[in-house]
MARZA-758814 format. One record per residue (C-alpha): residue number from 1; residue in one letter; z, y, x. Coordinates in steps of 0.001 Angstrom, whole numbers, plus 500000, padded with zeros to 6 digits. Layout:
REM residues N
<nr:NUM | rest:A | Z:Z | Y:Y | X:X> $
...
//
This chain:
REM residues 371
<nr:1 | rest:X | Z:525539 | Y:477818 | X:506617> $
<nr:2 | rest:X | Z:522803 | Y:479883 | X:508179> $
<nr:3 | rest:X | Z:525011 | Y:482936 | X:508243> $
<nr:4 | rest:X | Z:527983 | Y:480934 | X:509529> $
<nr:5 | rest:X | Z:526020 | Y:479921 | X:512609> $
<nr:6 | rest:X | Z:524711 | Y:483455 | X:512863> $
<nr:7 | rest:X | Z:528117 | Y:485078 | X:512641> $
<nr:8 | rest:X | Z:529596 | Y:482841 | X:515331> $
<nr:9 | rest:X | Z:526931 | Y:484041 | X:517756> $
<nr:10 | rest:X | Z:525614 | Y:487556 | X:517210> $
<nr:11 | rest:X | Z:524975 | Y:489470 | X:513965> $
<nr:12 | rest:X | Z:521647 | Y:490631 | X:515401> $
<nr:13 | rest:X | Z:520526 | Y:487154 | X:516426> $
<nr:14 | rest:X | Z:518773 | Y:486493 | X:513121> $
<nr:15 | rest:X | Z:516682 | Y:489673 | X:513204> $
<nr:16 | rest:X | Z:515695 | Y:489736 | X:516880> $
<nr:17 | rest:X | Z:512405 | Y:488065 | X:517888> $
<nr:18 | rest:X | Z:512705 | Y:484715 | X:519699> $
<nr:19 | rest:X | Z:509847 | Y:483491 | X:521910> $
<nr:20 | rest:X | Z:508704 | Y:479901 | X:521283> $
<nr:21 | rest:X | Z:505847 | Y:479591 | X:523765> $
<nr:22 | rest:X | Z:503399 | Y:481647 | X:525800> $
<nr:23 | rest:X | Z:499622 | Y:481475 | X:525635> $
<nr:24 | rest:X | Z:497387 | Y:483352 | X:528089> $
<nr:25 | rest:X | Z:500185 | Y:485770 | X:528821> $
<nr:26 | rest:X | Z:500922 | Y:486339 | X:525121> $
<nr:27 | rest:X | Z:504483 | Y:485505 | X:524085> $
<nr:28 | rest:X | Z:504473 | Y:483924 | X:520623> $
<nr:29 | rest:X | Z:507725 | Y:484561 | X:518766> $
<nr:30 | rest:X | Z:509093 | Y:483584 | X:515362> $
<nr:31 | rest:X | Z:508000 | Y:486832 | X:513709> $
<nr:32 | rest:X | Z:504392 | Y:486285 | X:514798> $
<nr:33 | rest:X | Z:504534 | Y:482783 | X:513337> $
<nr:34 | rest:X | Z:505840 | Y:484123 | X:510022> $
<nr:35 | rest:X | Z:503010 | Y:486692 | X:509949> $
<nr:36 | rest:X | Z:500567 | Y:483813 | X:510296> $
<nr:37 | rest:X | Z:502362 | Y:481818 | X:507590> $
<nr:38 | rest:X | Z:502171 | Y:484752 | X:505166> $
<nr:39 | rest:X | Z:498456 | Y:485235 | X:505867> $
<nr:40 | rest:X | Z:497686 | Y:481518 | X:505426> $
<nr:41 | rest:X | Z:499604 | Y:481391 | X:502138> $
<nr:42 | rest:X | Z:497569 | Y:484306 | X:500808> $
<nr:43 | rest:X | Z:494323 | Y:482633 | X:501857> $
<nr:44 | rest:X | Z:495389 | Y:479448 | X:500082> $
<nr:45 | rest:X | Z:496798 | Y:480979 | X:496888> $
<nr:46 | rest:X | Z:494512 | Y:483830 | X:495843> $
<nr:47 | rest:X | Z:491066 | Y:482241 | X:496361> $
<nr:48 | rest:X | Z:492268 | Y:479213 | X:494415> $
<nr:49 | rest:X | Z:493747 | Y:481203 | X:491504> $
<nr:50 | rest:X | Z:490970 | Y:483797 | X:491275> $
<nr:51 | rest:X | Z:487923 | Y:481896 | X:492452> $
<nr:52 | rest:X | Z:485781 | Y:483047 | X:489484> $
<nr:53 | rest:X | Z:485985 | Y:485458 | X:486539> $
<nr:54 | rest:X | Z:487991 | Y:484033 | X:483665> $
<nr:55 | rest:X | Z:488454 | Y:485741 | X:480302> $
<nr:56 | rest:X | Z:490988 | Y:483220 | X:479008> $
<nr:57 | rest:X | Z:494699 | Y:484059 | X:478835> $
<nr:58 | rest:X | Z:496286 | Y:483400 | X:482239> $
<nr:59 | rest:X | Z:499208 | Y:481015 | X:482546> $
<nr:60 | rest:X | Z:501710 | Y:479980 | X:485186> $
<nr:61 | rest:X | Z:501228 | Y:481358 | X:488677> $
<nr:62 | rest:X | Z:497964 | Y:483051 | X:487715> $
<nr:63 | rest:X | Z:499737 | Y:484976 | X:484970> $
<nr:64 | rest:X | Z:502468 | Y:486042 | X:487413> $
<nr:65 | rest:X | Z:500085 | Y:487347 | X:490047> $
<nr:66 | rest:X | Z:497597 | Y:488835 | X:487586> $
<nr:67 | rest:X | Z:500320 | Y:490846 | X:485867> $
<nr:68 | rest:X | Z:501314 | Y:492348 | X:489217> $
<nr:69 | rest:X | Z:497700 | Y:493021 | X:490176> $
<nr:70 | rest:X | Z:496944 | Y:494768 | X:486893> $
<nr:71 | rest:X | Z:500188 | Y:496762 | X:486955> $
<nr:72 | rest:X | Z:499406 | Y:498065 | X:490434> $
<nr:73 | rest:X | Z:495827 | Y:498897 | X:489504> $
<nr:74 | rest:X | Z:496535 | Y:500703 | X:486230> $
<nr:75 | rest:X | Z:499974 | Y:502238 | X:486706> $
<nr:76 | rest:X | Z:500162 | Y:502851 | X:490462> $
<nr:77 | rest:X | Z:496687 | Y:503232 | X:491962> $
<nr:78 | rest:X | Z:494688 | Y:504789 | X:489118> $
<nr:79 | rest:X | Z:496896 | Y:507870 | X:488465> $
<nr:80 | rest:X | Z:496448 | Y:508888 | X:492102> $
<nr:81 | rest:X | Z:492967 | Y:507634 | X:493010> $
<nr:82 | rest:X | Z:491191 | Y:508227 | X:489660> $
<nr:83 | rest:X | Z:487519 | Y:507270 | X:489999> $
<nr:84 | rest:X | Z:488098 | Y:505911 | X:493518> $
<nr:85 | rest:X | Z:490530 | Y:503231 | X:492307> $
<nr:86 | rest:X | Z:488337 | Y:500132 | X:492342> $
<nr:87 | rest:X | Z:486814 | Y:501163 | X:495654> $
<nr:88 | rest:X | Z:490120 | Y:500714 | X:497465> $
<nr:89 | rest:X | Z:491640 | Y:497861 | X:495461> $
<nr:90 | rest:X | Z:490932 | Y:495115 | X:498047> $
<nr:91 | rest:X | Z:492826 | Y:496926 | X:500783> $
<nr:92 | rest:X | Z:495753 | Y:498077 | X:498626> $
<nr:93 | rest:X | Z:496229 | Y:494721 | X:496889> $
<nr:94 | rest:X | Z:496097 | Y:492909 | X:500224> $
<nr:95 | rest:X | Z:498558 | Y:495351 | X:501769> $
<nr:96 | rest:X | Z:501062 | Y:494916 | X:498940> $
<nr:97 | rest:X | Z:501002 | Y:491124 | X:498798> $
<nr:98 | rest:X | Z:501011 | Y:490667 | X:502563> $
<nr:99 | rest:X | Z:504165 | Y:492780 | X:502864> $
<nr:100 | rest:X | Z:505668 | Y:491017 | X:499849> $
<nr:101 | rest:X | Z:504992 | Y:487549 | X:501259> $
<nr:102 | rest:X | Z:506484 | Y:488528 | X:504629> $
<nr:103 | rest:X | Z:509573 | Y:489987 | X:502944> $
<nr:104 | rest:X | Z:510179 | Y:487050 | X:500605> $
<nr:105 | rest:X | Z:509655 | Y:484478 | X:503364> $
<nr:106 | rest:X | Z:512371 | Y:486309 | X:505290> $
<nr:107 | rest:X | Z:514806 | Y:485652 | X:502438> $
<nr:108 | rest:X | Z:514357 | Y:481875 | X:502757> $
<nr:109 | rest:X | Z:516628 | Y:480279 | X:505439> $
<nr:110 | rest:X | Z:513865 | Y:478419 | X:507266> $
<nr:111 | rest:X | Z:515706 | Y:478734 | X:510578> $
<nr:112 | rest:X | Z:518727 | Y:476800 | X:509300> $
<nr:113 | rest:X | Z:516570 | Y:474215 | X:507528> $
<nr:114 | rest:X | Z:514618 | Y:473393 | X:510691> $
<nr:115 | rest:X | Z:517788 | Y:473477 | X:512790> $
<nr:116 | rest:X | Z:519479 | Y:470930 | X:510528> $
<nr:117 | rest:X | Z:516403 | Y:468705 | X:510243> $
<nr:118 | rest:X | Z:515854 | Y:468612 | X:514010> $
<nr:119 | rest:X | Z:519514 | Y:468315 | X:514978> $
<nr:120 | rest:X | Z:519542 | Y:471727 | X:516635> $
<nr:121 | rest:X | Z:516415 | Y:471203 | X:518761> $
<nr:122 | rest:X | Z:514391 | Y:473857 | X:516896> $
<nr:123 | rest:X | Z:516168 | Y:477138 | X:516215> $
<nr:124 | rest:X | Z:515182 | Y:480559 | X:514897> $
<nr:125 | rest:X | Z:511916 | Y:479278 | X:513392> $
<nr:126 | rest:X | Z:511838 | Y:481682 | X:510460> $
<nr:127 | rest:X | Z:512975 | Y:485168 | X:509530> $
<nr:128 | rest:X | Z:511232 | Y:488208 | X:508090> $
<nr:129 | rest:X | Z:508060 | Y:489194 | X:509898> $
<nr:130 | rest:X | Z:508600 | Y:492739 | X:508612> $
<nr:131 | rest:X | Z:511979 | Y:492669 | X:510344> $
<nr:132 | rest:X | Z:510050 | Y:493325 | X:513551> $
<nr:133 | rest:X | Z:508944 | Y:496849 | X:514382> $
<nr:134 | rest:X | Z:505685 | Y:495572 | X:515860> $
<nr:135 | rest:X | Z:504639 | Y:494144 | X:512469> $
<nr:136 | rest:X | Z:505548 | Y:497224 | X:510436> $
<nr:137 | rest:X | Z:503944 | Y:499485 | X:513056> $
<nr:138 | rest:X | Z:500712 | Y:497469 | X:512886> $
<nr:139 | rest:X | Z:500676 | Y:497823 | X:509096> $
<nr:140 | rest:X | Z:501320 | Y:501568 | X:509317> $
<nr:141 | rest:X | Z:498619 | Y:502076 | X:511971> $
<nr:142 | rest:X | Z:496110 | Y:500109 | X:509875> $
<nr:143 | rest:X | Z:496948 | Y:502308 | X:506881> $
<nr:144 | rest:X | Z:496637 | Y:505452 | X:509006> $
<nr:145 | rest:X | Z:493103 | Y:504639 | X:510175> $
<nr:146 | rest:X | Z:492062 | Y:503413 | X:506730> $
<nr:147 | rest:X | Z:493247 | Y:506637 | X:505090> $
<nr:148 | rest:X | Z:491546 | Y:509070 | X:507440> $
<nr:149 | rest:X | Z:488402 | Y:507003 | X:507992> $
<nr:150 | rest:X | Z:487811 | Y:506997 | X:504252> $
<nr:151 | rest:X | Z:488582 | Y:510704 | X:504069> $
<nr:152 | rest:X | Z:485825 | Y:511394 | X:506585> $
<nr:153 | rest:X | Z:483545 | Y:508905 | X:504840> $
<nr:154 | rest:X | Z:483962 | Y:510615 | X:501455> $
<nr:155 | rest:X | Z:482911 | Y:513979 | X:502920> $
<nr:156 | rest:X | Z:480001 | Y:512461 | X:504847> $
<nr:157 | rest:X | Z:478699 | Y:510718 | X:501715> $
<nr:158 | rest:X | Z:478968 | Y:513939 | X:499712> $
<nr:159 | rest:X | Z:477004 | Y:515792 | X:502390> $
<nr:160 | rest:X | Z:474324 | Y:513108 | X:502463> $
<nr:161 | rest:X | Z:473948 | Y:513191 | X:498674> $
<nr:162 | rest:X | Z:474042 | Y:516979 | X:498477> $
<nr:163 | rest:X | Z:477067 | Y:516964 | X:496175> $
<nr:164 | rest:X | Z:479631 | Y:518429 | X:498566> $
<nr:165 | rest:X | Z:481403 | Y:521366 | X:496932> $
<nr:166 | rest:X | Z:479884 | Y:520643 | X:493519> $
<nr:167 | rest:X | Z:482574 | Y:519020 | X:491409> $
<nr:168 | rest:X | Z:480946 | Y:517188 | X:488578> $
<nr:169 | rest:X | Z:482190 | Y:514287 | X:486474> $
<nr:170 | rest:X | Z:482860 | Y:511295 | X:488723> $
<nr:171 | rest:X | Z:482003 | Y:507727 | X:487797> $
<nr:172 | rest:X | Z:484264 | Y:504998 | X:489070> $
<nr:173 | rest:X | Z:482762 | Y:502541 | X:491533> $
<nr:174 | rest:X | Z:483958 | Y:499329 | X:493083> $
<nr:175 | rest:X | Z:484585 | Y:498366 | X:496700> $
<nr:176 | rest:X | Z:480930 | Y:497334 | X:497129> $
<nr:177 | rest:X | Z:479662 | Y:500669 | X:495790> $
<nr:178 | rest:X | Z:478583 | Y:499401 | X:492373> $
<nr:179 | rest:X | Z:479517 | Y:501182 | X:489125> $
<nr:180 | rest:X | Z:482859 | Y:500148 | X:487660> $
<nr:181 | rest:X | Z:483239 | Y:498106 | X:484490> $
<nr:182 | rest:X | Z:483265 | Y:499884 | X:481134> $
<nr:183 | rest:X | Z:486983 | Y:499856 | X:480393> $
<nr:184 | rest:X | Z:487721 | Y:501420 | X:483774> $
<nr:185 | rest:X | Z:485211 | Y:504250 | X:483766> $
<nr:186 | rest:X | Z:486953 | Y:507230 | X:482209> $
<nr:187 | rest:X | Z:490535 | Y:507490 | X:481066> $
<nr:188 | rest:X | Z:489973 | Y:510551 | X:478902> $
<nr:189 | rest:X | Z:487003 | Y:508959 | X:477155> $
<nr:190 | rest:X | Z:488713 | Y:505635 | X:476552> $
<nr:191 | rest:X | Z:492377 | Y:506592 | X:476244> $
<nr:192 | rest:X | Z:494594 | Y:509644 | X:476473> $
<nr:193 | rest:X | Z:496212 | Y:510553 | X:479770> $
<nr:194 | rest:X | Z:499651 | Y:510734 | X:478125> $
<nr:195 | rest:X | Z:499368 | Y:507257 | X:476557> $
<nr:196 | rest:X | Z:500279 | Y:503946 | X:478187> $
<nr:197 | rest:X | Z:497449 | Y:502339 | X:480100> $
<nr:198 | rest:X | Z:496668 | Y:499728 | X:477446> $
<nr:199 | rest:X | Z:496600 | Y:502112 | X:474446> $
<nr:200 | rest:X | Z:493109 | Y:503551 | X:473733> $
<nr:201 | rest:X | Z:492799 | Y:507115 | X:472518> $
<nr:202 | rest:X | Z:489824 | Y:506131 | X:470363> $
<nr:203 | rest:X | Z:490475 | Y:502837 | X:468606> $
<nr:204 | rest:X | Z:486750 | Y:502330 | X:467982> $
<nr:205 | rest:X | Z:486541 | Y:501396 | X:471626> $
<nr:206 | rest:X | Z:488645 | Y:498316 | X:470945> $
<nr:207 | rest:X | Z:486339 | Y:496812 | X:468317> $
<nr:208 | rest:X | Z:483010 | Y:497700 | X:469909> $
<nr:209 | rest:X | Z:483348 | Y:499262 | X:473364> $
<nr:210 | rest:X | Z:479662 | Y:498940 | X:474239> $
<nr:211 | rest:X | Z:478501 | Y:500863 | X:471159> $
<nr:212 | rest:X | Z:481339 | Y:503348 | X:471577> $
<nr:213 | rest:X | Z:480153 | Y:504235 | X:475057> $
<nr:214 | rest:X | Z:476504 | Y:504463 | X:474046> $
<nr:215 | rest:X | Z:476519 | Y:508220 | X:473568> $
<nr:216 | rest:X | Z:475894 | Y:511416 | X:475466> $
<nr:217 | rest:X | Z:479530 | Y:511591 | X:476536> $
<nr:218 | rest:X | Z:479259 | Y:508352 | X:478502> $
<nr:219 | rest:X | Z:480398 | Y:509150 | X:482056> $
<nr:220 | rest:X | Z:477339 | Y:507442 | X:483520> $
<nr:221 | rest:X | Z:475029 | Y:509627 | X:481424> $
<nr:222 | rest:X | Z:476915 | Y:512734 | X:482529> $
<nr:223 | rest:X | Z:476821 | Y:511582 | X:486125> $
<nr:224 | rest:X | Z:473080 | Y:510900 | X:485993> $
<nr:225 | rest:X | Z:472343 | Y:514345 | X:484586> $
<nr:226 | rest:X | Z:474611 | Y:515994 | X:487134> $
<nr:227 | rest:X | Z:473016 | Y:514035 | X:489980> $
<nr:228 | rest:X | Z:469554 | Y:515255 | X:489025> $
<nr:229 | rest:X | Z:470700 | Y:518861 | X:488878> $
<nr:230 | rest:X | Z:472684 | Y:518674 | X:492106> $
<nr:231 | rest:X | Z:469869 | Y:516894 | X:493914> $
<nr:232 | rest:X | Z:467594 | Y:519783 | X:493061> $
<nr:233 | rest:X | Z:470100 | Y:522386 | X:494195> $
<nr:234 | rest:X | Z:472035 | Y:520766 | X:497023> $
<nr:235 | rest:X | Z:470815 | Y:520178 | X:500567> $
<nr:236 | rest:X | Z:470972 | Y:516558 | X:501652> $
<nr:237 | rest:X | Z:471837 | Y:515674 | X:505247> $
<nr:238 | rest:X | Z:470961 | Y:512784 | X:507501> $
<nr:239 | rest:X | Z:473816 | Y:510338 | X:508219> $
<nr:240 | rest:X | Z:474280 | Y:511601 | X:511788> $
<nr:241 | rest:X | Z:474303 | Y:515257 | X:510757> $
<nr:242 | rest:X | Z:476656 | Y:514498 | X:507859> $
<nr:243 | rest:X | Z:479071 | Y:512716 | X:510183> $
<nr:244 | rest:X | Z:479069 | Y:515612 | X:512638> $
<nr:245 | rest:X | Z:479813 | Y:518104 | X:509877> $
<nr:246 | rest:X | Z:482374 | Y:515834 | X:508197> $
<nr:247 | rest:X | Z:484925 | Y:516142 | X:511011> $
<nr:248 | rest:X | Z:485329 | Y:519965 | X:510971> $
<nr:249 | rest:X | Z:485139 | Y:520003 | X:507162> $
<nr:250 | rest:X | Z:487861 | Y:517372 | X:506986> $
<nr:251 | rest:X | Z:490074 | Y:519514 | X:509216> $
<nr:252 | rest:X | Z:489150 | Y:522615 | X:507211> $
<nr:253 | rest:X | Z:490393 | Y:520919 | X:504033> $
<nr:254 | rest:X | Z:493382 | Y:519292 | X:505739> $
<nr:255 | rest:X | Z:495654 | Y:522271 | X:505111> $
<nr:256 | rest:X | Z:495772 | Y:524754 | X:502199> $
<nr:257 | rest:X | Z:494159 | Y:528184 | X:502329> $
<nr:258 | rest:X | Z:496753 | Y:530358 | X:500551> $
<nr:259 | rest:X | Z:494837 | Y:533638 | X:500953> $
<nr:260 | rest:X | Z:491261 | Y:532430 | X:500672> $
<nr:261 | rest:X | Z:489361 | Y:535188 | X:498838> $
<nr:262 | rest:X | Z:488185 | Y:534216 | X:495376> $
<nr:263 | rest:X | Z:485066 | Y:535516 | X:493731> $
<nr:264 | rest:X | Z:485211 | Y:539303 | X:493535> $
<nr:265 | rest:X | Z:488088 | Y:539628 | X:496014> $
<nr:266 | rest:X | Z:487643 | Y:541443 | X:499363> $
<nr:267 | rest:X | Z:486576 | Y:539329 | X:502332> $
<nr:268 | rest:X | Z:489302 | Y:540952 | X:504423> $
<nr:269 | rest:X | Z:491714 | Y:538421 | X:502894> $
<nr:270 | rest:X | Z:490360 | Y:535953 | X:505456> $
<nr:271 | rest:X | Z:492300 | Y:537962 | X:508066> $
<nr:272 | rest:X | Z:495515 | Y:536834 | X:506402> $
<nr:273 | rest:X | Z:494276 | Y:533376 | X:505474> $
<nr:274 | rest:X | Z:493100 | Y:532142 | X:508883> $
<nr:275 | rest:X | Z:496406 | Y:532648 | X:510792> $
<nr:276 | rest:X | Z:498453 | Y:531060 | X:507986> $
<nr:277 | rest:X | Z:495947 | Y:528217 | X:507670> $
<nr:278 | rest:X | Z:496126 | Y:527580 | X:511422> $
<nr:279 | rest:X | Z:499895 | Y:527287 | X:511272> $
<nr:280 | rest:X | Z:499754 | Y:525022 | X:508240> $
<nr:281 | rest:X | Z:497082 | Y:522883 | X:509918> $
<nr:282 | rest:X | Z:499362 | Y:522225 | X:512878> $
<nr:283 | rest:X | Z:502154 | Y:521211 | X:510518> $
<nr:284 | rest:X | Z:499809 | Y:518987 | X:508481> $
<nr:285 | rest:X | Z:498476 | Y:517269 | X:511596> $
<nr:286 | rest:X | Z:502023 | Y:516651 | X:512757> $
<nr:287 | rest:X | Z:502847 | Y:515329 | X:509296> $
<nr:288 | rest:X | Z:499852 | Y:512992 | X:509433> $
<nr:289 | rest:X | Z:501388 | Y:511369 | X:512523> $
<nr:290 | rest:X | Z:504883 | Y:511304 | X:511056> $
<nr:291 | rest:X | Z:503801 | Y:509571 | X:507836> $
<nr:292 | rest:X | Z:502850 | Y:506203 | X:509399> $
<nr:293 | rest:X | Z:505964 | Y:506361 | X:511576> $
<nr:294 | rest:X | Z:508088 | Y:506843 | X:508455> $
<nr:295 | rest:X | Z:506290 | Y:503968 | X:506707> $
<nr:296 | rest:X | Z:506960 | Y:501617 | X:509613> $
<nr:297 | rest:X | Z:510588 | Y:502606 | X:510124> $
<nr:298 | rest:X | Z:511477 | Y:502503 | X:506417> $
<nr:299 | rest:X | Z:510159 | Y:498971 | X:505964> $
<nr:300 | rest:X | Z:511643 | Y:497761 | X:509266> $
<nr:301 | rest:X | Z:515093 | Y:499258 | X:508671> $
<nr:302 | rest:X | Z:515422 | Y:497963 | X:505123> $
<nr:303 | rest:X | Z:514478 | Y:494411 | X:506043> $
<nr:304 | rest:X | Z:516799 | Y:494345 | X:509059> $
<nr:305 | rest:X | Z:519771 | Y:495932 | X:507313> $
<nr:306 | rest:X | Z:520221 | Y:493172 | X:504745> $
<nr:307 | rest:X | Z:520275 | Y:490364 | X:507305> $
<nr:308 | rest:X | Z:522704 | Y:492202 | X:509563> $
<nr:309 | rest:X | Z:524994 | Y:492972 | X:506623> $
<nr:310 | rest:X | Z:525121 | Y:489302 | X:505607> $
<nr:311 | rest:X | Z:525965 | Y:488265 | X:509164> $
<nr:312 | rest:X | Z:528715 | Y:490856 | X:509468> $
<nr:313 | rest:X | Z:530281 | Y:489733 | X:506178> $
<nr:314 | rest:X | Z:530418 | Y:486122 | X:507336> $
<nr:315 | rest:X | Z:531827 | Y:487201 | X:510695> $
<nr:316 | rest:X | Z:534819 | Y:488622 | X:508835> $
<nr:317 | rest:X | Z:535676 | Y:485095 | X:507683> $
<nr:318 | rest:X | Z:535173 | Y:483514 | X:511092> $
<nr:319 | rest:X | Z:537245 | Y:486264 | X:512709> $
<nr:320 | rest:X | Z:540374 | Y:485265 | X:510783> $
<nr:321 | rest:X | Z:542318 | Y:482771 | X:512972> $
<nr:322 | rest:X | Z:544294 | Y:481017 | X:510192> $
<nr:323 | rest:X | Z:542453 | Y:478539 | X:507956> $
<nr:324 | rest:X | Z:544405 | Y:479542 | X:504845> $
<nr:325 | rest:X | Z:543519 | Y:483187 | X:505419> $
<nr:326 | rest:X | Z:539875 | Y:482211 | X:505928> $
<nr:327 | rest:X | Z:539838 | Y:480649 | X:502451> $
<nr:328 | rest:X | Z:541533 | Y:483706 | X:500948> $
<nr:329 | rest:X | Z:539084 | Y:486102 | X:502571> $
<nr:330 | rest:X | Z:536095 | Y:483766 | X:502240> $
<nr:331 | rest:X | Z:535974 | Y:483449 | X:498453> $
<nr:332 | rest:X | Z:535393 | Y:487146 | X:497631> $
<nr:333 | rest:X | Z:533108 | Y:487531 | X:500646> $
<nr:334 | rest:X | Z:531048 | Y:484517 | X:499557> $
<nr:335 | rest:X | Z:530576 | Y:486114 | X:496123> $
<nr:336 | rest:X | Z:529636 | Y:489409 | X:497757> $
<nr:337 | rest:X | Z:527290 | Y:487552 | X:500103> $
<nr:338 | rest:X | Z:525462 | Y:486021 | X:497135> $
<nr:339 | rest:X | Z:525095 | Y:489449 | X:495557> $
<nr:340 | rest:X | Z:523662 | Y:490870 | X:498774> $
<nr:341 | rest:X | Z:521159 | Y:488008 | X:498997> $
<nr:342 | rest:X | Z:519978 | Y:488704 | X:495456> $
<nr:343 | rest:X | Z:519718 | Y:492373 | X:496391> $
<nr:344 | rest:X | Z:517577 | Y:491377 | X:499376> $
<nr:345 | rest:X | Z:515065 | Y:489691 | X:497069> $
<nr:346 | rest:X | Z:514875 | Y:492885 | X:495000> $
<nr:347 | rest:X | Z:514454 | Y:494956 | X:498168> $
<nr:348 | rest:X | Z:511628 | Y:492623 | X:499272> $
<nr:349 | rest:X | Z:509626 | Y:493615 | X:496185> $
<nr:350 | rest:X | Z:510750 | Y:497236 | X:496278> $
<nr:351 | rest:X | Z:509751 | Y:497855 | X:499883> $
<nr:352 | rest:X | Z:506325 | Y:496275 | X:499371> $
<nr:353 | rest:X | Z:505852 | Y:498594 | X:496397> $
<nr:354 | rest:X | Z:507054 | Y:501713 | X:498242> $
<nr:355 | rest:X | Z:504862 | Y:501082 | X:501290> $
<nr:356 | rest:X | Z:501785 | Y:500545 | X:499104> $
<nr:357 | rest:X | Z:502600 | Y:503432 | X:496767> $
<nr:358 | rest:X | Z:502977 | Y:505941 | X:499604> $
<nr:359 | rest:X | Z:499802 | Y:504663 | X:501237> $
<nr:360 | rest:X | Z:498022 | Y:505215 | X:497916> $
<nr:361 | rest:X | Z:499253 | Y:508808 | X:497718> $
<nr:362 | rest:X | Z:498174 | Y:509546 | X:501287> $
<nr:363 | rest:X | Z:494798 | Y:507930 | X:500624> $
<nr:364 | rest:X | Z:494305 | Y:509936 | X:497423> $
<nr:365 | rest:X | Z:494958 | Y:513225 | X:499208> $
<nr:366 | rest:X | Z:492478 | Y:512200 | X:501889> $
<nr:367 | rest:X | Z:489526 | Y:511187 | X:499709> $
<nr:368 | rest:X | Z:489981 | Y:513903 | X:497068> $
<nr:369 | rest:X | Z:487215 | Y:516504 | X:496882> $
<nr:370 | rest:X | Z:487664 | Y:519625 | X:499007> $
<nr:371 | rest:X | Z:489294 | Y:521568 | X:496178> $
//
């Protein structure tokens, strides 16, 4: 019924923002309301389900969300971010589920439900918040600043610790800077890179992980030894000095150096490297601006396309003047309409995954060491 009303008016009516009221010069529309609904649902669901650590087997809704959280962490974030994974989990998890909630809420016909319940007095109260370019642009801009701010931060921290340019074994740490938990420390020590995430390379780690890690190959032991050596060799900087040096170093590492002279090669190779690097830097900087634009447009276009397609299909039925012909045309279109709606639910999950996955890749390239 929602699409019948939609088709009789305008196929774009369901995806365009509709202002409900104004407050201090700010026009509040249905997409803004759905953004707020998605945020409130997340604040109600996740603190309640994951209020404290729980080692028991999850069930129900907790099992559903925990399986997604763990899949993203192990199979999506870790291959790209490595030891930085747990540091950026809060942002990436939040980004994924916020987009997912906005997308799924857009698949529910709230506008028609409220219109029927109120006798037509309240209309257009619903829709996909990510069907508005302002929402997807805000998400892309937030990702853009998060990516490059952390890229600068990683260089500044390395300069302050004296480890910049000295690539030792890295220990995973969490978002608050603390060391990661045992099972997440080192993939090669705990399981093979070519194996699934839950298959350990050394099965002794399954029976007694604490004893298994109590050896000289423990990543924390390696890191401690490396830190002592690097601290003696490397020059530490003050936070202000590190920040000032981080910006040019970040730009210096932003593009590849195809002709950088290696050890033993003539320094004259810099004459070929610098011009090519300068050209590549311009392209990389342009690409850095294009990436968030592509993120915003991809999510926006995919969420709008499904709703418009459904409206156009229904308009084909309404456009037939004879009732008998409407029934003949309506049956196959109704079946096709149901298939498209199921496809929209799949796209809701897919687009949340793609947006988060690409953000993860961009973030990984930003916080990676200067090599």
